[in-house]
C-alpha positions, 0 to 999 in steps of 0.5 A: 238885529235886522238881517243884511238884506233887511238893512240894505232894503231899508237903506235904499228906501231911505236913500230914495226918500232922501232921508240922509239921517236914516241912511247914515244911521245904517253905516259904521262911524268909519264907513268907507264908501265908493265915490262913484261919480268923482272917483276915490273914496269917502270916509265917515258919516260926514263924508258920505252925508256931504257927498250925497247932500251935494249930489241930490242938489245936482241930480235925482238918482233912484236905486231899487235892489233887484237881487241879493247874494253873498260872495265867498268872503262874506260881502253882500252883493246887490243887483240894483236898477238905477235911474239917474235923472237931471233935476228937470226929470230927464233920464241921464242914465239907466241900467243895472249896477252891482253894489258890494257891501261889507257889513259888520255888527249890523252896520255898513262898513264899506261899499263898492260900485261895479257896473253889471 
């Protein structure tokens, strides 16, 4: 079984490659995912798949983990350098964000986004 850091590093790599199947494979079937752009929550594989497939048709986000930690509740905290471009390549947003994951049985169970 992969470590949490290995799981998440591979998931970020797949996300940046737009390999949605590998991203989804890293998630629990009932994943609870933060919808950072529109607000609210996304639920399950199909909810996350539909959201990111739609968003990649509108923007070009890239995320690179720069640090990993674990909090006292067992959540994995990932500091991420994020660059979001429009489809013409212009930077819309760049900076650090924190992603907070709950990982159960080697799969992402939930994800939150926090501004640094």
